[in-house]
C-alpha positions, 0 to 999 in steps of 0.5 A: 307591787300592789294589784293597784300600782301594777294597774296604774303602771299598766295604764300609763305603760299601754298610754305611752306606746303609742308615743314611743314610735315617734319619741322612742323610750325618753322620759317625753314618752312617759309624760305623754303615757301620764297624760294620756292616761288621765293622771297628774304629771308627777305620776310619772315619778311616783309610779316609774321612780326608775325612770325610763328603764323602770318603764322598760322592765314593766313593759317586758313584765306587762308582755310576760304576762300577756303571754301567760294569758294567751298560753293559759287559752291553749292546751299545753298538757297535750303538747310536747315540751318542744311544742309548749316552748315554740308556743310561749315564744309565739305568744310572746312575740305576738304580744308585740304585734299591735305595736312592731315600732315600739318592740323596734325601738325597744331592741334598740335601746337594749342594744346600747352599752349602758343597757346591756345589764338591764337587756340580759336581766329581762331576757333570763326572766322572759325565758324563766317564765317561758319555761315554767310556763312550760312546766319545767321545775328544775332546780339543778343546773338543768335550771341555768342550762335550759334558760341559757339554751332558750335566751339566744333563741328567742332574741335572735327569733324576735329579731328575725320577727322584727325583720319579717316582712313574710304573711303571717310572720311564716318566715319567723315561725319557721326559723323558730322551729328550727332553732327550738329543734337545735335546742332539744338535741342538745341534752340527748347529745349531753347525755351521750357525752356523759355516758361516753366519759362514764366509760373511760378509766379515771385518770387516778387509776391510769396515773397510778398505773403508770406510777407501778 
């Protein structure tokens, strides 16, 4: 996608967000966004050939880019990994602050069974962006482990955020801190398990002894 194409899609998306609260993530919303962006009606199909799933996909990409902009203004290098991840999740959710109803409608849309593959793909992409922003460059099994652990943390925290009425989403951030703390315990636990397993005799040796 060229920068010009992305800019056009961004304009339509931002214009459409005002309509999502009333019409949901629908063709009607997309057409209204195109009109409000001052573009010709055929641009809806040209910019989002995949229809609403394509629009939802672009919303996720747009929000991920806004998150990265926010993180770029923070001194991540001075933070611990857990604090970088916490900052990333916060930044991603705060992108939705001006659009709470659009976010609520989005989660309802993604919760529909036919949209499960799309929901999984977008969640994975977002947590992948978060880990890379935090400085993670794992390419082994840890790559999948870290993202697999963060995905449910992000999604459950997002659901908490949607229902949170506390000042400044204090309850959500407290919940996030607890969940991140749990995630950070897993590598240490796995290391201890591996160490314990490595000290056990190999099954092949036990079987050989049994035969003898």
